[in-house]
N, C-alpha and C positions, 0 to 999 in steps of 0.2 A: 902873728901874725898865721892866717888859717890857709894854708893855699889848697882851694879844691880843684876837683881834675877837671879837665876840660871833657864835655859832654857833647856831641855832635847830632845833630837831627840824620834822621834817614835821609830827609831833602839834602842835606848837608854833605853828606859823606853821597847821594846820586849825582852832584853836579861835578864835587871830587873829582871821584873815579868818569865822569865824563868827561871830563878839562886834562885828567893826568892819563889815562887810557891810550888817549891817540897823541897824544907825543911819545911813549915809553914802543911803540911800535913801528915808528919810521915818521913818513912824516902826516901832517892831522890833514884829515880832509876837508874838504872844499866846498863850497855850497856856494851857487848863484839864484836869488830870489826867482820862481817860476812860478809868481801869485802869492807868494803869501802875503797878508797883511798886517801880519808883526816881524819879531826883526828876529834872528837867525836864534840868538841866544835866548829867545822867549819862548822858541818851540825848540831849541833841542832842551830846557828843563822839560817842557810840558812831556817829551816823548821820554826822558830819562823817567818822570812817575811815573805813562801809560805803562811802559812797558814791565813794573815791577806787578802791573794787574792780573790777573789769569786767563780773559782772553789773549792778549799776550802771549802767554805761556802757554796756551792750545796752541796758539799759531805757529811756534819757535819749533812744540815738538810736532808739527806737521809737518814743517819745512823744513826740519831734517839736517838743519846745518846748509842746506844752500843758499837761502841767502840771508843777509846781516840787519836782523831785525830794526837793530837801532834806526841804520838807513832808510828800511823801508819809511819806518816810524816817522823822520825826516820828510821825506820824498813826497812823502804824501799830502803833509803840512804849507805844501808849496814851494818846496827846496829841490835844486836839478846840482848831482856831484858834480863838479868838470874836473874834477882828478882822473876820475874816470868812469864809464858810463853805468849807467843808473839797470838795478835788476830787470829785464822785463817787465814782473806783478808789483813795479812798484806803486803804477797809478799817476803814477805826474801825467799831467796834461800839457803839452806844449803847446 
């Protein structure tokens, strides 16, 4: 019987990182819906993909570590972080 190595796609790796990294850094972020028409998991996956684009890479360089790009992305999609105040430039409309 031949065993094949497990190969994970980039998308799968991004989702795993998004799920595991917050768990390893204390309590996970908590969000409440502030206008999104999608489930939180769907918007989180969309942000994981968007954060790998050149436009977000430029945003991260310009922000110089002041803002968490992942949090900014999820808040722009219509979610409000409830365990800590949102950054002023997140663009969440209350």
